[in-house]
C-alpha positions in Angstrom: -2.2 17.6 11.3 -3.6 14.9 9.1 -2.7 11.5 10.3 -2.3 8.3 8.1 -1.9 4.7 9.0 0.3 2.5 6.6 -0.8 -1.2 6.8 2.0 -3.5 5.7 2.6 -7.2 5.8 6.3 -7.4 4.8 9.6 -5.4 4.6 8.3 -2.1 4.3 10.1 -0.4 1.5 7.1 1.6 0.3 6.5 2.4 4.0 10.1 3.7 4.4 9.7 6.0 1.3 6.4 7.5 2.5 7.8 8.3 6.2 11.0 9.8 4.7 8.7 11.7 2.2 6.4 13.1 4.8 9.0 13.5 7.6 9.0 17.1 8.6 5.4 17.9 6.6 3.6 20.7 8.1 0.2 19.2 7.3 0.4 15.2 7.1 2.1 12.7 9.5 2.5 8.9 9.7 0.6 8.3 12.9 0.4 4.3 12.8 2.4 1.4 11.4 0.1 -1.9 11.4 0.9 -5.2 10.4 -0.9 -8.7 10.5 2.7 -10.3 11.1 4.3 -10.1 14.5 7.8 -10.6 12.5 7.1 -8.2 9.6 10.3 -5.9 9.1 7.9 -2.9 8.5 7.6 -2.8 12.2 11.3 -2.1 12.7 10.5 1.0 10.9 8.0 2.2 13.6 10.8 1.6 16.3 13.4 3.5 13.9 11.0 6.7 13.3 9.1 6.8 16.5 5.8 5.8 15.2 3.1 3.9 17.0 2.8 0.4 15.7 0.1 -2.4 16.2 -0.1 -5.9 15.2 -3.4 -7.4 14.5 -4.9 -10.7 14.3 -7.5 -11.9 11.3 -10.1 -12.5 14.0 -9.5 -8.9 15.4 -9.4 -7.4 11.7 -12.8 -8.7 11.2 -13.9 -6.9 14.3 -15.4 -3.4 13.5 -15.3 -2.2 17.0 -11.7 -3.4 17.5 -10.2 -2.1 14.2 -11.9 1.0 14.0 -11.2 1.6 17.6 -7.4 1.4 17.0 -7.7 3.8 14.1 -9.9 6.3 16.0 -7.7 6.1 19.2 -4.5 7.6 16.9 -6.8 10.0 15.0 -6.3 8.3 11.6 -7.8 10.1 8.6 -6.5 7.9 5.9 -5.1 4.2 5.3 -2.4 3.6 3.1 -1.9 -0.2 2.0 1.7 -0.7 1.2 2.0 -4.5 0.8 -0.8 -5.6 3.0 -2.0 -8.9 1.9 -5.5 -9.1 3.5 -8.7 -8.1 1.7 -9.9 -4.9 3.5 -13.6 -5.5 5.3 -16.5 -3.8 3.9 -16.9 -1.9 7.3 -13.5 -0.2 7.0 -14.3 0.9 3.0 -17.7 2.3 4.4 -15.9 4.1 7.6 -12.9 5.4 5.5 -14.9 6.0 2.2 -12.4 7.2 -0.6 -9.6 7.1 2.0 -8.0 3.8 1.9 -5.5 3.8 -0.8 -3.3 0.8 -2.2 -0.5 0.4 -4.6 -0.4 -2.7 -7.1 2.7 -3.8 -8.9 1.1 -4.1 -12.5 -1.0 -2.0 -14.8 -4.3 -2.8 -13.5 -6.7 -4.5 -14.6 -4.3 -6.7 -15.6 -2.5 -9.0 -13.2 -4.7 -8.2 -10.2 -6.8 -9.8 -7.9 -6.5 -12.7 -5.2 -2.8 -14.1 -5.2 -1.6 -11.6 -7.4 1.0 -9.6 -5.4 4.8 -9.3 -5.6 6.8 -11.8 -7.6 3.6 -13.9 -8.6 2.7 -10.4 -10.7 6.2 -10.2 -12.2 6.1 -13.8 -13.2 3.0 -13.7 -14.7 3.8 -10.5 -16.7 7.1 -12.4 -17.9 5.2 -15.5 -18.7 2.8 -13.6 -21.0 5.8 -11.3 -22.8 4.5 -8.3 -21.9 6.3 -5.0 -23.4 5.5 -3.0 -20.2 4.6 -3.1 -16.8 4.2 -0.4 -14.0 2.1 0.5 -11.1 -1.3 1.3 -10.2 -2.3 3.5 -7.1 -6.2 3.0 -6.6 -8.8 3.4 -4.0 -9.8 0.4 -2.2 -13.2 -1.2 -2.6 -14.5 -4.9 -1.4 -12.4 -6.8 -4.2 -8.8 -7.2 -4.7 -7.1 -4.5 -6.9 -10.7 -3.7 -8.2 -11.0 0.0 -6.9 -11.1 3.3 -8.9 -7.6 3.9 -10.3 -6.2 7.1 -9.1 -2.5 7.0 -11.1 -0.7 4.8 -13.1 2.8 5.0 -14.5 4.6 2.6 -17.1 7.9 1.1 -17.6 9.2 -0.7 -20.9 10.4 -4.1 -20.4 12.8 -5.8 -22.6 12.7 -9.3 -23.8 15.6 -10.7 -21.7 14.4 -9.1 -18.4 13.8 -11.5 -15.9 10.9 -11.6 -13.3 13.5 -10.0 -10.9 14.6 -7.3 -13.2 10.9 -6.4 -13.9 10.5 -6.3 -10.0 13.1 -3.8 -9.7 11.8 -1.5 -12.3 8.3 -1.5 -10.8 9.6 -1.0 -7.3 11.5 2.0 -8.7 8.1 3.6 -10.0 6.4 2.8 -6.5 9.1 4.5 -4.6 9.2 7.5 -7.1 5.5 7.9 -7.1 3.5 6.6 -4.2 4.5 9.0 -1.5 3.7 12.0 -3.8 0.3 10.7 -4.9 -0.6 10.1 -1.3 0.2 13.6 -0.4 -1.6 15.0 -3.5 -4.7 13.0 -2.7 -4.9 14.0 0.8 -4.1 17.7 0.4 -6.8 17.8 -2.5 -9.8 16.3 -0.7 
């Protein structure tokens, strides 16, 4: 069984879709949910689905032995970032080369980088009167949102779309594609 860890900082809507999609899978399972926030709603999913969970501090996250130790103790082969807001340390990128996957709520390289997450992205898309937005699923490297793009999906924007409307359209794409692309990457490597 190939075990993945989901790293998330918030509510976990993408984490839920991944867990549901992989529930009963014969080759892949979610072995760990890790968060940097003790009150993150994503931790409730771990309880709901009987998945191991850990909360990590910034200092512990910077410590290679500590973090890799956690991942190895749960036999984690892939790390999935589903709304995790910390930059991944270089030691993790080396230890999990091409095995850390992130989703971003824009068509990278547009609207990526430090501080570009959640509604910040959708407000910027609206402010620039973009006619489309979408998602980017990419490998993680040492810079925010600059890793090799694996998959993108677009949605058309209307002139009267608010940032909240854009967010809803993009989230639908995330939920539709992220679990399937994760499965495809894992089974084809």
